[in-house]
C-alpha positions in Angstrom: 0.3 -0.3 0.1 2.9 2.7 1.1 4.8 1.3 -2.2 1.7 2.1 -4.3 0.8 5.5 -2.5 4.3 6.9 -2.8 4.6 7.2 -6.4 1.1 8.6 -6.9 1.8 11.5 -4.2 5.2 12.5 -6.0 3.4 12.7 -9.2 0.6 15.0 -7.9 3.0 17.4 -6.3 5.1 17.6 -9.5 2.2 18.4 -11.1 0.9 21.0 -9.0 4.1 22.7 -9.0 4.4 22.8 -12.8 7.5 20.2 -12.8 7.0 19.0 -16.5 3.3 17.5 -16.3 2.9 14.8 -19.3 6.4 13.4 -18.9 6.2 13.4 -14.8 2.2 11.7 -15.4 3.8 9.0 -17.1 6.8 8.4 -15.2 4.5 8.2 -12.2 1.8 6.1 -13.9 5.2 3.5 -14.9 6.2 3.6 -11.4 2.8 3.1 -10.0 2.3 0.0 -12.3 5.8 -1.8 -11.2 5.0 -1.3 -7.5 1.2 -2.7 -7.6 2.6 -5.5 -9.5 5.6 -6.2 -7.4 3.0 -5.5 -4.1 0.3 -8.3 -5.6 3.3 -10.7 -5.3 5.3 -10.1 -2.5 2.8 -8.9 -0.1 1.0 -11.8 0.3 4.6 -13.9 0.3 5.7 -11.5 3.0 2.4 -11.7 5.3 2.9 -15.2 5.1 6.1 -15.1 6.2 5.2 -13.0 8.9 2.4 -15.2 10.3 4.7 -18.0 10.5 7.4 -16.3 12.7 5.1 -15.2 14.8 3.6 -18.2 15.4 6.7 -20.0 16.1 7.4 -17.4 18.7 4.1 -18.0 20.4 4.0 -21.5 20.8 7.3 -21.3 22.7 5.2 -19.4 25.4 3.4 -22.2 26.2 6.0 -23.7 28.1 8.2 -20.5 28.7 7.8 -19.7 32.5 8.6 -16.0 33.4 10.6 -14.9 36.5 8.3 -13.3 39.0 9.2 -10.7 41.4 7.2 -10.7 44.4 7.5 -7.5 46.8 5.3 -9.0 49.5 7.2 -12.1 50.4 11.0 -10.1 48.9 11.4 -12.9 46.9 12.0 -13.7 43.2 10.9 -17.0 41.6 13.4 -18.2 38.7 12.1 -21.3 36.6 16.0 -22.6 35.5 15.9 -24.5 32.2 15.6 -27.8 32.4 14.5 -27.7 36.1 10.9 -29.4 37.2 10.7 -27.0 40.4 10.9 -23.3 40.5 13.7 -21.9 42.7 12.8 -19.1 45.2 15.8 -16.5 45.8 15.8 -13.7 48.9 15.3 -10.5 47.2 18.6 -8.9 48.6 20.4 -11.9 47.9 20.0 -10.9 44.0 22.9 -9.8 41.9 22.6 -7.7 38.8 24.8 -6.4 36.1 25.3 -4.6 33.4 26.9 -5.7 30.2 28.8 -3.8 27.6 30.2 -5.4 24.5 32.3 -3.5 21.7 33.5 -4.7 18.3 35.1 -3.1 15.3 34.1 -4.2 11.8 34.4 -2.8 8.3 31.6 -0.7 9.0 32.8 1.3 12.1 32.6 0.5 15.8 29.2 -1.6 17.0 28.1 -1.5 20.7 26.0 -3.9 22.3 24.4 -3.9 25.7 22.5 -5.9 27.9 21.0 -6.3 31.5 21.4 -9.5 33.7 20.2 -10.7 37.1 21.1 -14.1 38.8 21.9 -15.7 42.0 24.4 -18.8 43.0 22.7 -21.9 43.5 25.2 -24.0 45.3 28.2 -23.9 43.0 25.8 -22.9 40.0 25.4 -19.1 39.1 21.5 -19.5 37.6 21.2 -16.0 35.2 19.2 -14.1 33.2 20.7 -11.8 30.5 18.4 -9.8 27.5 19.8 -7.4 25.1 19.2 -3.6 25.7 19.7 -0.9 23.1 21.7 1.4 25.1 23.6 1.3 28.3 21.2 4.0 30.2 18.0 2.0 29.1 19.9 -1.1 30.6 20.5 0.9 33.9 16.9 1.8 33.6 15.3 -2.2 33.4 17.0 -2.8 36.6 16.4 0.7 38.1 12.5 0.0 37.3 13.1 -3.6 38.9 14.7 -2.3 42.1 12.1 0.3 42.4 9.2 -1.9 42.6 10.6 -4.2 45.1 11.7 -1.3 47.3 8.1 0.6 46.9 9.2 3.0 45.5 7.6 2.6 42.1 3.9 1.3 42.5 2.6 1.7 39.2 4.3 1.5 34.9 3.1 5.4 34.7 5.5 6.6 36.9 8.6 5.4 35.1 6.9 5.0 31.3 4.5 6.8 28.8 6.4 9.9 28.1 3.6 11.2 25.7 0.9 10.7 28.3 -1.2 8.8 26.5 -2.9 7.0 29.3 -5.6 7.8 31.5 -5.4 6.9 35.3 -7.9 4.4 34.7 -6.6 3.1 31.7 -4.5 -0.7 31.6 -0.8 -0.5 31.5 -0.6 -1.6 27.7 -0.9 0.4 24.7 -4.4 -0.2 23.2 -7.6 1.5 21.7 -7.5 3.9 24.9 -4.1 5.2 23.8 -5.5 5.7 19.9 -8.3 7.7 21.7 -6.7 9.6 24.0 -3.9 10.7 21.2 -6.6 11.4 18.8 -8.3 13.6 21.6 -4.6 15.1 22.9 -4.3 16.6 18.9 -7.9 18.4 18.7 -6.7 19.6 22.3 -3.3 21.4 20.6 -5.1 22.1 17.6 -8.1 24.2 19.9 -5.3 26.0 21.8 -3.1 26.6 18.9 -0.4 24.6 19.7 -0.9 22.5 16.5 -2.1 23.7 12.8 -5.1 22.1 11.1 -2.8 21.0 8.7 -0.9 18.9 10.9 -4.1 17.4 12.5 -5.0 16.3 8.8 -1.8 14.4 8.4 -2.3 12.9 11.6 -5.6 11.4 10.2 -3.9 10.7 6.5 -1.1 8.4 8.5 -3.6 6.3 10.7 -5.9 5.8 8.0 -2.5 4.5 5.6 -1.5 2.3 8.6 -5.6 0.6 9.1 -6.9 3.0 11.6 -7.3 1.1 14.6 -6.6 -2.4 13.6 -3.1 -2.2 15.1 -4.9 -1.4 18.2 -7.2 -3.8 18.2 -4.1 -6.5 17.4 -2.0 -5.0 20.3 -5.0 -5.8 22.9 -5.8 -9.2 21.5 -1.9 -9.7 22.0 -2.6 -8.8 25.6 -5.3 -11.0 26.5 -3.8 -14.2 24.5 -0.3 -13.4 26.7 -2.3 -13.2 30.1 -4.3 -16.3 29.1 -1.1 -18.8 28.0 1.1 -17.2 31.2 -1.5 -18.7 33.5 -1.3 -21.5 32.3 2.3 -22.1 31.6 2.5 -21.4 35.6 3.2 -24.5 38.2 0.6 -24.4 41.1 3.8 -23.8 43.5 4.3 -20.9 41.6 0.8 -19.7 41.8 0.2 -20.3 45.4 3.8 -18.1 45.8 2.2 -15.4 44.0 -0.8 -15.2 45.7 -1.1 -12.0 47.9 -0.5 -11.8 51.9 -2.2 -9.9 54.6 0.2 -6.7 55.0 1.3 -7.9 58.7 3.0 -11.0 56.8 5.1 -9.1 54.5 8.7 -9.2 54.9 10.6 -6.3 55.9 14.1 -5.1 54.3 16.9 -5.8 56.2 18.5 -3.0 58.9 21.6 -2.7 56.8 19.5 -2.3 53.4 17.9 0.8 54.9 20.9 2.0 56.2 22.5 2.1 52.9 19.4 3.5 51.1 19.3 6.2 53.3 23.0 7.2 52.7 22.1 7.2 49.1 19.1 9.6 49.3 21.5 11.8 51.2 24.2 12.2 49.0 21.9 12.1 45.6 20.1 15.4 47.4 23.5 16.9 48.2 24.5 16.3 44.6 21.8 15.7 42.4 23.3 15.6 39.1 26.0 13.2 40.0 25.1 10.1 38.0 23.3 7.8 40.4 25.3 4.6 39.1 28.5 6.5 40.6 26.7 7.1 44.1 25.2 3.8 44.4 29.1 2.5 44.0 30.7 4.9 46.5 28.2 4.0 48.8 28.7 0.4 48.9 32.6 0.9 48.7 32.2 2.5 51.6 30.6 -0.3 53.1 32.6 -2.6 52.3 35.7 -0.6 53.9 
Protein backbone atom coordinates (compact mmCIF):
# COMPACT_ATOMS: atom_id res chain seq x y z
CA UNK A 1 0.00 0.00 0.00
CA UNK A 2 2.77 2.45 0.91
CA UNK A 3 4.71 1.57 -2.26
CA UNK A 4 1.63 2.43 -4.31
CA UNK A 5 0.87 5.70 -2.53
CA UNK A 6 4.40 7.16 -2.61
CA UNK A 7 4.69 7.53 -6.43
CA UNK A 8 1.09 8.75 -6.57
CA UNK A 9 1.77 11.60 -4.11
CA UNK A 10 5.11 12.35 -5.81
CA UNK A 11 3.47 12.67 -9.21
CA UNK A 12 0.65 14.84 -7.91
CA UNK A 13 3.15 17.19 -6.26
CA UNK A 14 5.09 17.38 -9.50
CA UNK A 15 1.98 18.32 -11.45
CA UNK A 16 0.86 20.86 -8.86
CA UNK A 17 4.22 22.65 -8.91
CA UNK A 18 4.60 22.44 -12.69
CA UNK A 19 7.51 20.04 -13.01
CA UNK A 20 7.04 18.87 -16.51
CA UNK A 21 3.38 17.67 -16.51
CA UNK A 22 3.17 14.99 -19.25
CA UNK A 23 6.60 13.38 -18.65
CA UNK A 24 6.05 13.31 -14.90
CA UNK A 25 2.58 11.81 -15.35
CA UNK A 26 3.95 9.02 -17.56
CA UNK A 27 6.78 8.27 -15.12
CA UNK A 28 4.32 8.31 -12.24
CA UNK A 29 2.06 5.79 -14.00
CA UNK A 30 5.06 3.57 -14.78
CA UNK A 31 6.31 3.57 -11.19
CA UNK A 32 2.76 2.96 -9.98
CA UNK A 33 2.36 -0.10 -12.23
CA UNK A 34 5.72 -1.58 -11.20
CA UNK A 35 5.03 -1.01 -7.52
CA UNK A 36 1.55 -2.51 -7.79
CA UNK A 37 2.83 -5.58 -9.63
CA UNK A 38 5.59 -6.20 -7.07
CA UNK A 39 3.27 -5.63 -4.13
CA UNK A 40 0.66 -8.08 -5.41
CA UNK A 41 3.36 -10.75 -5.58
CA UNK A 42 5.50 -9.93 -2.55
CA UNK A 43 2.80 -8.64 -0.21
CA UNK A 44 1.02 -11.97 0.43
CA UNK A 45 4.38 -13.79 0.61
CA UNK A 46 5.74 -11.38 3.24
CA UNK A 47 2.47 -11.66 5.16
CA UNK A 48 2.66 -15.47 5.21
CA UNK A 49 6.29 -15.41 6.37
CA UNK A 50 5.44 -12.91 9.11
CA UNK A 51 2.52 -15.01 10.34
CA UNK A 52 4.72 -18.11 10.38
CA UNK A 53 7.44 -16.39 12.43
CA UNK A 54 4.84 -14.97 14.82
CA UNK A 55 3.22 -18.39 15.33
CA UNK A 56 6.61 -20.05 15.92
CA UNK A 57 7.59 -17.58 18.64
CA UNK A 58 4.22 -17.67 20.33
CA UNK A 59 4.22 -21.46 20.53
CA UNK A 60 7.35 -21.17 22.67
CA UNK A 61 5.38 -19.19 25.25
CA UNK A 62 3.31 -22.27 26.06
CA UNK A 63 6.32 -23.72 27.86
CA UNK A 64 8.05 -20.47 28.85
CA UNK A 65 7.83 -19.60 32.55
CA UNK A 66 8.91 -16.01 33.24
CA UNK A 67 10.92 -14.83 36.21
CA UNK A 68 8.56 -13.35 38.79
CA UNK A 69 9.15 -10.74 41.51
CA UNK A 70 7.11 -10.76 44.72
CA UNK A 71 7.69 -7.65 46.78
CA UNK A 72 5.39 -8.73 49.61
CA UNK A 73 7.55 -11.80 50.21
CA UNK A 74 10.70 -9.97 49.02
CA UNK A 75 11.59 -12.97 46.88
CA UNK A 76 12.32 -13.70 43.23
CA UNK A 77 11.17 -16.88 41.52
CA UNK A 78 13.35 -18.40 38.78
CA UNK A 79 12.58 -21.39 36.62
CA UNK A 80 16.04 -22.53 35.41
CA UNK A 81 16.23 -24.24 32.04
CA UNK A 82 15.71 -27.97 32.43
CA UNK A 83 14.46 -27.68 36.03
CA UNK A 84 11.21 -29.33 37.14
CA UNK A 85 10.58 -27.08 40.14
CA UNK A 86 10.96 -23.29 40.50
CA UNK A 87 13.68 -21.79 42.71
CA UNK A 88 12.77 -19.04 45.19
CA UNK A 89 15.56 -16.60 45.97
CA UNK A 90 15.63 -13.84 48.64
CA UNK A 91 15.51 -10.44 46.95
CA UNK A 92 18.54 -9.04 48.76
CA UNK A 93 20.71 -11.98 47.68
CA UNK A 94 20.11 -11.24 44.00
CA UNK A 95 22.97 -9.98 41.83
CA UNK A 96 22.55 -7.63 38.87
CA UNK A 97 24.99 -6.47 36.22
CA UNK A 98 25.20 -4.44 33.04
CA UNK A 99 26.91 -5.81 29.93
CA UNK A 100 28.80 -3.57 27.50
CA UNK A 101 30.59 -5.03 24.48
CA UNK A 102 32.41 -3.29 21.65
CA UNK A 103 33.58 -4.67 18.33
CA UNK A 104 35.14 -3.25 15.18
CA UNK A 105 34.03 -4.25 11.69
CA UNK A 106 34.51 -2.77 8.23
CA UNK A 107 31.44 -0.63 8.93
CA UNK A 108 32.81 0.92 12.11
CA UNK A 109 32.58 0.37 15.86
CA UNK A 110 29.58 -1.62 17.07
CA UNK A 111 28.41 -1.47 20.66
CA UNK A 112 26.10 -3.92 22.37
CA UNK A 113 24.50 -3.56 25.77
CA UNK A 114 22.54 -5.86 28.03
CA UNK A 115 21.35 -6.43 31.56
CA UNK A 116 21.60 -9.55 33.67
CA UNK A 117 20.26 -10.76 36.99
CA UNK A 118 21.09 -13.98 38.76
CA UNK A 119 22.03 -15.89 41.90
CA UNK A 120 24.32 -18.70 43.01
CA UNK A 121 22.51 -21.97 43.59
CA UNK A 122 25.20 -24.05 45.24
CA UNK A 123 28.16 -23.93 42.88
CA UNK A 124 26.02 -23.02 39.88
CA UNK A 125 25.34 -19.45 38.74
CA UNK A 126 21.77 -19.21 37.46
CA UNK A 127 21.29 -16.04 35.45
CA UNK A 128 18.90 -14.29 33.11
CA UNK A 129 20.29 -11.87 30.54
CA UNK A 130 18.69 -9.85 27.77
CA UNK A 131 19.87 -7.32 25.23
CA UNK A 132 19.19 -3.58 25.57
CA UNK A 133 19.43 -0.75 23.07
CA UNK A 134 21.77 1.36 25.20
CA UNK A 135 23.64 1.61 28.48
CA UNK A 136 21.16 4.03 30.04
CA UNK A 137 18.26 1.79 29.04
CA UNK A 138 19.93 -1.24 30.61
CA UNK A 139 20.40 0.67 33.87
CA UNK A 140 16.80 1.88 33.66
CA UNK A 141 15.52 -1.71 33.44
CA UNK A 142 17.25 -2.59 36.67
CA UNK A 143 16.15 0.64 38.35
CA UNK A 144 12.52 -0.14 37.44
CA UNK A 145 12.81 -3.60 39.04
CA UNK A 146 14.58 -2.22 42.13
CA UNK A 147 12.07 0.62 42.50
CA UNK A 148 9.17 -1.82 42.26
CA UNK A 149 10.57 -4.19 44.86
CA UNK A 150 11.35 -1.35 47.28
CA UNK A 151 7.91 0.29 46.91
CA UNK A 152 9.38 3.35 45.22
CA UNK A 153 7.54 2.53 41.97
CA UNK A 154 3.92 1.43 42.32
CA UNK A 155 2.62 1.74 38.78
CA UNK A 156 4.09 1.72 35.26
CA UNK A 157 2.95 5.31 34.59
CA UNK A 158 5.61 6.71 36.92
CA UNK A 159 8.44 5.22 34.83
CA UNK A 160 7.08 5.26 31.28
CA UNK A 161 4.40 6.80 29.04
CA UNK A 162 6.32 10.00 28.34
CA UNK A 163 3.64 11.06 25.84
CA UNK A 164 0.94 10.79 28.52
CA UNK A 165 -1.39 8.67 26.39
CA UNK A 166 -2.89 6.74 29.30
CA UNK A 167 -5.55 7.96 31.66
CA UNK A 168 -5.67 7.10 35.37
CA UNK A 169 -8.13 4.25 34.79
CA UNK A 170 -6.54 2.88 31.59
CA UNK A 171 -4.65 -0.42 31.52
CA UNK A 172 -0.83 -0.15 31.42
CA UNK A 173 -0.48 -1.62 27.91
CA UNK A 174 -1.16 0.09 24.60
CA UNK A 175 -4.51 -0.39 22.91
CA UNK A 176 -7.61 1.42 21.73
CA UNK A 177 -7.41 3.76 24.72
CA UNK A 178 -4.00 5.10 23.63
CA UNK A 179 -5.35 5.79 20.12
CA UNK A 180 -8.38 7.64 21.47
CA UNK A 181 -6.26 9.58 23.95
CA UNK A 182 -3.83 10.58 21.19
CA UNK A 183 -6.70 11.77 19.00
CA UNK A 184 -8.28 13.75 21.86
CA UNK A 185 -4.91 15.31 22.72
CA UNK A 186 -4.36 16.26 19.06
CA UNK A 187 -7.77 18.04 18.89
CA UNK A 188 -7.03 19.78 22.19
CA UNK A 189 -3.69 21.06 20.85
CA UNK A 190 -5.43 22.38 17.71
CA UNK A 191 -8.01 24.23 19.82
CA UNK A 192 -5.26 25.76 21.96
CA UNK A 193 -3.27 26.83 18.90
CA UNK A 194 -0.26 24.62 19.68
CA UNK A 195 -0.83 22.56 16.56
CA UNK A 196 -1.99 23.45 13.05
CA UNK A 197 -4.98 21.95 11.25
CA UNK A 198 -2.62 20.77 8.51
CA UNK A 199 -0.75 18.73 11.12
CA UNK A 200 -4.07 17.25 12.21
CA UNK A 201 -4.85 16.32 8.59
CA UNK A 202 -1.56 14.43 8.27
CA UNK A 203 -2.26 12.74 11.62
CA UNK A 204 -5.48 11.31 10.17
CA UNK A 205 -3.78 10.48 6.87
CA UNK A 206 -1.03 8.51 8.65
CA UNK A 207 -3.50 6.50 10.70
CA UNK A 208 -5.70 5.79 7.67
CA UNK A 209 -2.63 4.48 5.82
CA UNK A 210 -1.74 2.30 8.85
CA UNK A 211 -5.25 0.76 8.96
CA UNK A 212 -6.78 3.08 11.56
CA UNK A 213 -7.43 1.19 14.85
CA UNK A 214 -6.63 -2.33 13.61
CA UNK A 215 -3.05 -2.29 15.03
CA UNK A 216 -4.38 -1.22 18.43
CA UNK A 217 -7.02 -3.95 18.40
CA UNK A 218 -4.34 -6.51 17.52
CA UNK A 219 -2.23 -5.32 20.48
CA UNK A 220 -5.17 -5.80 22.85
CA UNK A 221 -5.83 -9.27 21.46
CA UNK A 222 -2.14 -10.12 21.85
CA UNK A 223 -2.09 -8.92 25.47
CA UNK A 224 -5.14 -11.01 26.36
CA UNK A 225 -3.61 -14.05 24.71
CA UNK A 226 -0.28 -13.64 26.54
CA UNK A 227 -2.05 -13.26 29.88
CA UNK A 228 -4.01 -16.45 29.26
CA UNK A 229 -0.93 -18.39 28.16
CA UNK A 230 1.13 -17.06 31.09
CA UNK A 231 -1.40 -18.28 33.65
CA UNK A 232 -1.55 -21.73 32.04
CA UNK A 233 2.25 -22.14 32.04
CA UNK A 234 2.75 -21.37 35.75
CA UNK A 235 3.29 -24.38 38.05
CA UNK A 236 0.84 -24.68 40.94
CA UNK A 237 3.52 -23.92 43.54
CA UNK A 238 4.34 -20.64 41.74
CA UNK A 239 0.67 -19.69 41.61
CA UNK A 240 0.35 -20.18 45.35
CA UNK A 241 3.55 -18.19 45.91
CA UNK A 242 2.12 -15.35 43.79
CA UNK A 243 -1.04 -14.99 45.88
CA UNK A 244 -1.21 -11.74 47.92
CA UNK A 245 -0.44 -11.86 51.64
CA UNK A 246 -2.01 -9.96 54.54
CA UNK A 247 0.00 -6.82 55.25
CA UNK A 248 1.13 -8.05 58.66
CA UNK A 249 2.87 -10.98 56.91
CA UNK A 250 4.85 -8.83 54.48
CA UNK A 251 8.61 -9.27 54.68
CA UNK A 252 10.66 -6.27 55.80
CA UNK A 253 13.96 -5.02 54.35
CA UNK A 254 17.10 -5.66 56.34
CA UNK A 255 18.62 -3.00 58.58
CA UNK A 256 21.72 -2.85 56.37
CA UNK A 257 19.67 -2.18 53.24
CA UNK A 258 17.71 0.57 54.97
CA UNK A 259 20.95 2.18 56.15
CA UNK A 260 22.58 2.07 52.71
CA UNK A 261 19.42 3.35 51.01
CA UNK A 262 19.32 6.32 53.38
CA UNK A 263 22.95 7.10 52.55
CA UNK A 264 22.13 7.02 48.82
CA UNK A 265 19.20 9.40 49.30
CA UNK A 266 21.27 11.86 51.34
CA UNK A 267 24.14 11.83 48.86
CA UNK A 268 21.78 12.24 45.91
CA UNK A 269 20.14 15.20 47.65
CA UNK A 270 23.53 16.87 48.13
CA UNK A 271 24.68 16.10 44.56
CA UNK A 272 21.51 15.89 42.43
CA UNK A 273 23.40 16.11 39.12
CA UNK A 274 25.80 13.31 39.89
CA UNK A 275 25.04 10.01 38.07
CA UNK A 276 23.13 7.68 40.38
CA UNK A 277 25.39 4.79 39.38
CA UNK A 278 28.39 6.62 40.86
CA UNK A 279 26.47 7.30 44.06
CA UNK A 280 25.53 3.62 44.45
CA UNK A 281 29.12 2.59 43.75
CA UNK A 282 30.53 4.99 46.37
CA UNK A 283 28.03 3.90 49.03
CA UNK A 284 28.78 0.23 48.40
CA UNK A 285 32.54 0.90 48.47
CA UNK A 286 32.23 2.65 51.83
CA UNK A 287 30.17 -0.26 53.17
CA UNK A 288 32.87 -2.75 52.14
CA UNK A 289 35.67 -0.61 53.58
